[in-house]
Backbone as CSV, one residue per row, in Angstrom:
resi,resn,N_x,N_y,N_z,CA_x,CA_y,CA_z,C_x,C_y,C_z
1,MET,-3.295,-109.853,-4.711,-4.590,-109.253,-4.945,-5.689,-110.315,-4.842
2,ARG,-5.331,-111.578,-5.175,-6.322,-112.662,-5.099,-6.729,-112.950,-3.655
3,GLN,-5.825,-112.681,-2.729,-6.107,-113.019,-1.336,-6.958,-111.955,-0.647
4,LEU,-7.098,-110.783,-1.278,-7.888,-109.713,-0.666,-9.372,-110.008,-0.809
5,SER,-10.091,-109.534,0.176,-11.545,-109.717,0.102,-12.120,-108.768,-0.931
6,ILE,-13.318,-109.044,-1.342,-14.011,-108.211,-2.323,-14.089,-106.770,-1.812
7,ARG,-14.305,-106.651,-0.527,-14.397,-105.313,0.075,-13.097,-104.532,-0.153
8,TRP,-11.925,-105.145,0.129,-10.653,-104.457,-0.046,-10.336,-104.222,-1.520
9,LYS,-10.724,-105.148,-2.357,-10.537,-104.947,-3.798,-11.343,-103.743,-4.262
10,PHE,-12.571,-103.649,-3.782,-13.430,-102.533,-4.129,-12.822,-101.216,-3.618
11,ILE,-12.329,-101.218,-2.382,-11.724,-100.008,-1.792,-10.481,-99.588,-2.578
12,LEU,-9.624,-100.558,-2.883,-8.401,-100.230,-3.622,-8.704,-99.742,-5.039
13,ASN,-9.644,-100.392,-5.719,-10.035,-99.941,-7.056,-10.648,-98.540,-6.995
14,SER,-11.491,-98.301,-6.015,-12.100,-96.980,-5.860,-11.033,-95.925,-5.592
15,PHE,-10.093,-96.276,-4.705,-9.004,-95.352,-4.407,-8.189,-95.065,-5.669
16,GLY,-7.896,-96.080,-6.456,-7.147,-95.907,-7.708,-7.896,-95.015,-8.677
17,ILE,-9.191,-95.229,-8.805,-10.004,-94.397,-9.705,-10.024,-92.949,-9.215
18,MET,-10.214,-92.761,-7.895,-10.243,-91.409,-7.345,-8.891,-90.725,-7.522
19,LEU,-7.794,-91.426,-7.279,-6.463,-90.854,-7.437,-6.225,-90.462,-8.893
20,THR,-6.584,-91.341,-9.806,-6.441,-91.044,-11.231,-7.271,-89.813,-11.604
21,THR,-8.505,-89.742,-11.106,-9.376,-88.610,-11.395,-8.782,-87.308,-10.862
22,VAL,-8.294,-87.354,-9.627,-7.690,-86.162,-9.024,-6.472,-85.715,-9.821
23,LEU,-5.632,-86.675,-10.228,-4.451,-86.328,-11.013,-4.838,-85.733,-12.368
24,LEU,-5.820,-86.329,-13.023,-6.280,-85.791,-14.317,-6.836,-84.379,-14.152
25,ILE,-7.653,-84.181,-13.141,-8.209,-82.844,-12.895,-7.075,-81.861,-12.592
26,GLY,-6.095,-82.299,-11.822,-4.940,-81.449,-11.508,-4.186,-81.038,-12.754
27,PHE,-3.939,-82.011,-13.648,-3.246,-81.688,-14.897,-4.064,-80.725,-15.750
28,VAL,-5.356,-80.986,-15.877,-6.222,-80.118,-16.681,-6.228,-78.710,-16.103
29,LEU,-6.370,-78.614,-14.789,-6.378,-77.297,-14.148,-5.036,-76.588,-14.313
30,THR,-3.956,-77.332,-14.203,-2.629,-76.728,-14.363,-2.473,-76.138,-15.752
31,PHE,-2.806,-76.913,-16.783,-2.671,-76.416,-18.144,-3.662,-75.295,-18.433
32,SER,-4.867,-75.410,-17.897,-5.850,-74.333,-18.082,-5.380,-73.056,-17.412
33,LEU,-4.819,-73.195,-16.220,-4.322,-72.032,-15.497,-3.149,-71.402,-16.238
34,GLN,-2.252,-72.223,-16.767,-1.131,-71.691,-17.534,-1.634,-70.919,-18.754
35,ASP,-2.608,-71.481,-19.453,-3.180,-70.813,-20.619,-3.839,-69.497,-20.217
36,TYR,-4.595,-69.541,-19.133,-5.271,-68.342,-18.639,-4.254,-67.270,-18.257
37,LEU,-3.200,-67.654,-17.532,-2.192,-66.692,-17.117,-1.438,-66.117,-18.313
38,ALA,-1.188,-66.932,-19.321,-0.521,-66.438,-20.530,-1.403,-65.410,-21.240
39,ARG,-2.696,-65.699,-21.338,-3.617,-64.732,-21.960,-3.700,-63.446,-21.140
40,GLU,-3.765,-63.594,-19.828,-3.818,-62.413,-18.951,-2.542,-61.585,-19.061
41,ALA,-1.398,-62.254,-19.156,-0.125,-61.542,-19.292,-0.090,-60.762,-20.604
42,LYS,-0.571,-61.380,-21.695,-0.623,-60.683,-22.986,-1.555,-59.483,-22.911
43,GLU,-2.697,-59.659,-22.272,-3.657,-58.570,-22.131,-3.076,-57.439,-21.283
44,LEU,-2.395,-57.797,-20.199,-1.768,-56.785,-19.357,-0.692,-56.041,-20.137
45,HIS,0.108,-56.764,-20.895,1.146,-56.140,-21.716,0.523,-55.181,-22.721
46,ARG,-0.535,-55.616,-23.405,-1.208,-54.757,-24.379,-1.789,-53.523,-23.697
47,SER,-2.403,-53.727,-22.551,-2.993,-52.619,-21.807,-1.935,-51.607,-21.365
48,GLU,-0.818,-52.120,-20.851,0.273,-51.232,-20.421,0.872,-50.496,-21.613
49,LEU,1.011,-51.190,-22.737,1.543,-50.562,-23.939,0.610,-49.465,-24.422
50,ASP,-0.694,-49.732,-24.426,-1.672,-48.713,-24.808,-1.609,-47.514,-23.877
51,SER,-1.498,-47.774,-22.591,-1.407,-46.698,-21.602,-0.150,-45.866,-21.833
52,THR,0.968,-46.529,-22.061,2.220,-45.819,-22.314,2.116,-44.977,-23.575
53,ARG,1.515,-45.532,-24.614,1.333,-44.766,-25.862,0.485,-43.519,-25.624
54,ARG,-0.598,-43.680,-24.861,-1.459,-42.519,-24.569,-0.695,-41.451,-23.798
55,HIS,0.067,-41.887,-22.796,0.842,-40.924,-22.015,1.886,-40.223,-22.886
56,LEU,2.599,-40.986,-23.700,3.606,-40.379,-24.568,2.969,-39.431,-25.570
57,LYS,1.809,-39.790,-26.086,1.114,-38.885,-27.012,0.770,-37.579,-26.308
58,ASN,0.329,-37.669,-25.069,0.028,-36.449,-24.313,1.278,-35.591,-24.123
59,TYR,2.397,-36.222,-23.815,3.640,-35.472,-23.656,4.063,-34.826,-24.969
60,VAL,3.937,-35.563,-26.062,4.275,-35.001,-27.373,3.338,-33.836,-27.697
61,ASP,2.069,-33.975,-27.371,1.128,-32.876,-27.596,1.547,-31.620,-26.826
62,ILE,2.060,-31.803,-25.620,2.546,-30.658,-24.843,3.730,-30.009,-25.557
63,ALA,4.669,-30.824,-26.023,5.828,-30.286,-26.737,5.395,-29.544,-27.997
64,ILE,4.446,-30.125,-28.722,3.951,-29.474,-29.937,3.270,-28.156,-29.597
65,SER,2.518,-28.115,-28.497,1.852,-26.864,-28.121,2.881,-25.783,-27.782
66,LEU,4.020,-26.155,-27.214,5.077,-25.179,-26.946,5.632,-24.610,-28.249
67,ILE,5.814,-25.481,-29.228,6.296,-25.040,-30.538,5.261,-24.131,-31.199
68,GLU,3.988,-24.552,-31.159,2.925,-23.750,-31.772,2.770,-22.393,-31.106
69,GLU,2.962,-22.353,-29.794,2.882,-21.086,-29.058,3.955,-20.119,-29.556
70,SER,5.174,-20.599,-29.698,6.264,-19.755,-30.186,6.051,-19.372,-31.645
71,ALA,5.600,-20.318,-32.454,5.343,-20.035,-33.867,4.240,-18.985,-34.010
72,GLY,3.210,-19.097,-33.183,2.123,-18.110,-33.217,2.613,-16.716,-32.870
73,ALA,3.488,-16.613,-31.890,4.045,-15.307,-31.516,4.854,-14.726,-32.672
74,ALA,5.578,-15.571,-33.385,6.344,-15.100,-34.542,5.415,-14.670,-35.670
75,GLN,4.362,-15.430,-35.903,3.413,-15.080,-36.968,2.687,-13.773,-36.681
76,ARG,2.462,-13.490,-35.410,1.799,-12.236,-35.033,2.783,-11.066,-35.012
77,GLY,4.052,-11.354,-35.245,5.065,-10.314,-35.269,5.541,-9.890,-33.892
78,GLU,5.194,-10.655,-32.880,5.604,-10.311,-31.510,7.091,-10.591,-31.279
79,ILE,7.603,-11.630,-31.945,9.026,-11.972,-31.860,9.481,-12.423,-33.246
80,THR,10.795,-12.464,-33.441,11.319,-12.941,-34.722,11.192,-14.465,-34.799
81,LEU,11.289,-14.974,-36.003,11.235,-16.427,-36.184,12.409,-17.093,-35.467
82,ALA,13.583,-16.488,-35.551,14.756,-17.054,-34.873,14.534,-17.093,-33.360
83,ARG,13.954,-16.032,-32.817,13.680,-15.994,-31.369,12.616,-17.027,-31.010
84,ALA,11.610,-17.202,-31.883,10.552,-18.186,-31.639,11.144,-19.590,-31.584
85,LYS,12.038,-19.902,-32.518,12.691,-21.223,-32.530,13.499,-21.426,-31.261
86,GLN,14.257,-20.406,-30.875,15.093,-20.517,-29.676,14.229,-20.674,-28.424
87,THR,13.136,-19.933,-28.343,12.240,-20.022,-27.192,11.629,-21.417,-27.093
88,ALA,11.167,-21.945,-28.231,10.582,-23.289,-28.244,11.619,-24.325,-27.834
89,MET,12.841,-24.200,-28.368,13.894,-25.152,-28.002,14.221,-25.084,-26.511
90,ASP,14.284,-23.872,-25.976,14.590,-23.725,-24.541,13.508,-24.368,-23.679
91,LYS,12.250,-24.199,-24.061,11.153,-24.806,-23.292,11.186,-26.327,-23.405
92,ILE,11.429,-26.831,-24.595,11.470,-28.282,-24.807,12.689,-28.884,-24.108
93,ARG,13.781,-28.161,-24.071,14.994,-28.634,-23.378,14.700,-28.912,-21.903
94,ARG,13.824,-28.122,-21.294,13.507,-28.293,-19.870,12.354,-29.273,-19.631
95,LEU,11.674,-29.661,-20.672,10.505,-30.534,-20.543,10.944,-31.963,-20.187
96,ARG,10.349,-32.514,-19.123,10.658,-33.879,-18.692,9.365,-34.623,-18.398
97,TYR,9.434,-35.930,-18.467,8.314,-36.794,-18.102,8.881,-38.064,-17.481
98,ASP,7.994,-38.910,-17.006,8.394,-40.189,-16.395,9.365,-39.960,-15.235
99,SER,8.925,-39.151,-14.297,9.706,-38.839,-13.089,11.063,-38.227,-13.429
100,GLY,11.120,-37.455,-14.477,12.348,-36.756,-14.856,13.295,-37.544,-15.717
101,VAL,12.981,-38.803,-15.995,13.866,-39.642,-16.800,13.654,-39.385,-18.297
102,GLY,12.405,-39.191,-18.697,12.091,-38.986,-20.103,12.324,-37.546,-20.522
103,TYR,12.757,-37.358,-21.759,13.021,-36.020,-22.279,12.800,-36.018,-23.787
104,PHE,12.794,-34.830,-24.362,12.643,-34.662,-25.807,13.924,-34.082,-26.380
105,TRP,14.228,-34.472,-27.601,15.308,-33.854,-28.335,14.754,-33.454,-29.690
106,ILE,15.495,-32.645,-30.408,15.069,-32.199,-31.737,16.197,-32.509,-32.702
107,ASN,15.864,-33.266,-33.751,16.819,-33.460,-34.836,16.111,-33.203,-36.151
108,ASP,16.895,-32.924,-37.189,16.280,-32.714,-38.496,16.037,-34.068,-39.160
109,THR,15.583,-34.047,-40.392,15.281,-35.293,-41.112,16.272,-35.523,-42.253
110,GLY,17.473,-34.990,-42.096,18.497,-35.114,-43.124,18.821,-36.558,-43.470
111,ARG,19.286,-36.747,-44.694,19.682,-38.063,-45.197,21.140,-38.022,-45.605
112,PRO,21.915,-39.028,-45.487,21.525,-40.338,-44.974,21.403,-40.366,-43.451
113,PHE,21.945,-39.343,-42.769,21.843,-39.278,-41.312,21.317,-37.905,-40.906
114,PRO,20.437,-37.870,-39.921,19.940,-36.572,-39.456,21.008,-35.822,-38.651
115,ARG,20.745,-34.546,-38.424,21.619,-33.681,-37.618,20.864,-33.329,-36.342
116,MET,21.565,-33.366,-35.228,20.960,-33.001,-33.944,20.814,-31.479,-33.886
117,ILE,19.610,-31.033,-33.602,19.347,-29.611,-33.413,19.524,-29.263,-31.933
118,MET,18.896,-30.076,-31.054,18.978,-29.823,-29.619,18.810,-31.125,-28.862
119,HIS,19.757,-31.413,-27.986,19.651,-32.569,-27.095,19.833,-32.061,-25.674
120,PRO,18.827,-32.252,-24.809,18.877,-31.639,-23.483,19.882,-32.246,-22.507
121,THR,20.230,-33.512,-22.684,21.140,-34.141,-21.722,22.558,-34.308,-22.271
122,VAL,22.718,-34.222,-23.587,24.053,-34.326,-24.191,24.210,-33.150,-25.169
123,PRO,24.399,-31.945,-24.652,24.468,-30.770,-25.528,25.634,-30.801,-26.517
124,ASP,26.634,-31.649,-26.268,27.738,-31.777,-27.234,27.254,-32.316,-28.574
125,LEU,26.091,-32.947,-28.592,25.542,-33.463,-29.850,24.928,-32.359,-30.718
126,ASP,24.579,-31.242,-30.115,23.916,-30.164,-30.854,24.738,-29.771,-32.078
127,GLY,24.086,-29.771,-33.246,24.725,-29.399,-34.499,25.477,-30.527,-35.185
128,ARG,25.604,-31.687,-34.550,26.370,-32.794,-35.129,25.507,-33.702,-35.996
129,VAL,26.102,-34.206,-37.077,25.473,-35.247,-37.878,25.542,-36.525,-37.053
130,LEU,24.447,-37.251,-36.991,24.309,-38.392,-36.073,24.686,-39.719,-36.741
131,ASP,25.893,-39.777,-37.279,26.352,-40.974,-37.994,27.348,-41.812,-37.193
132,ASP,27.554,-41.490,-35.940,28.499,-42.221,-35.100,28.036,-43.677,-34.937
133,PRO,28.937,-44.645,-35.099,28.559,-46.064,-34.958,27.940,-46.408,-33.597
134,ARG,28.215,-45.621,-32.564,27.615,-45.916,-31.249,26.104,-45.739,-31.251
135,PHE,25.577,-45.053,-32.275,24.123,-44.881,-32.381,23.461,-46.045,-33.109
136,ASN,24.236,-47.018,-33.568,23.707,-48.194,-34.259,23.252,-49.212,-33.205
137,CYS,22.103,-48.925,-32.610,21.690,-49.723,-31.454,20.177,-49.936,-31.375
138,VAL,19.489,-49.885,-32.490,18.034,-50.016,-32.455,17.650,-51.454,-32.123
139,GLN,17.077,-51.654,-30.957,16.562,-52.939,-30.488,17.447,-54.113,-30.875
140,GLY,18.711,-54.006,-30.540,19.631,-55.113,-30.762,20.101,-55.276,-32.197
141,THR,19.729,-54.367,-33.079,20.197,-54.442,-34.464,21.345,-53.463,-34.645
142,ASN,21.832,-53.378,-35.831,22.926,-52.460,-36.139,22.395,-51.210,-36.840
143,LYS,21.111,-50.895,-36.637,20.499,-49.743,-37.300,20.669,-48.493,-36.442
144,ASN,20.912,-47.380,-37.114,21.112,-46.107,-36.432,19.806,-45.660,-35.765
145,LEU,19.891,-45.349,-34.481,18.736,-44.937,-33.686,18.030,-43.728,-34.289
146,PHE,18.795,-42.725,-34.692,18.192,-41.486,-35.171,17.612,-41.635,-36.578
147,VAL,18.227,-42.459,-37.402,17.655,-42.767,-38.715,16.326,-43.484,-38.515
148,ALA,16.284,-44.435,-37.570,15.036,-45.155,-37.281,13.967,-44.208,-36.778
149,MET,14.335,-43.243,-35.963,13.362,-42.259,-35.452,12.796,-41.418,-36.602
150,VAL,13.652,-40.992,-37.500,13.184,-40.215,-38.651,12.214,-41.054,-39.477
151,GLU,12.579,-42.308,-39.736,11.698,-43.191,-40.504,10.361,-43.375,-39.796
152,ALA,10.387,-43.530,-38.486,9.138,-43.722,-37.723,8.273,-42.473,-37.790
153,THR,8.873,-41.300,-37.696,8.075,-40.068,-37.735,7.516,-39.810,-39.128
154,GLU,8.215,-40.287,-40.154,7.701,-40.109,-41.516,6.517,-41.018,-41.804
155,LYS,6.414,-42.127,-41.069,5.269,-43.023,-41.252,4.053,-42.391,-40.641
């Protein structure tokens, strides 16, 4: 370095400073971008979750309106209560959402385990107490799915 002229020393020092600056800016931008993308991902997740909740609420409102329609007919004396329940169950059994993948079932709120009233895709469950260990699958825990659903609806 002693043998280099002042001009080359100046050029090399300038190059070193510029390289260091570029690397620092690159690191700052990388971390800023990662932070920004993480925030955007959280926002997108929240937005999608809100959208899904709104859609599911609309589907539930449709199911409730089917029940209310049958209940109203029974209250007006147009059909019996038993027929109203059966009509509502038949309509809900055919109700689908999410490109036909989503469906509704009806269970009671019995304790310690509820009883299935109507399940559209597994009719063998109809009338059964839902205490089978295979239902212990709530989000990776050993909690019964249907007990968790009853607890969620009671909240």
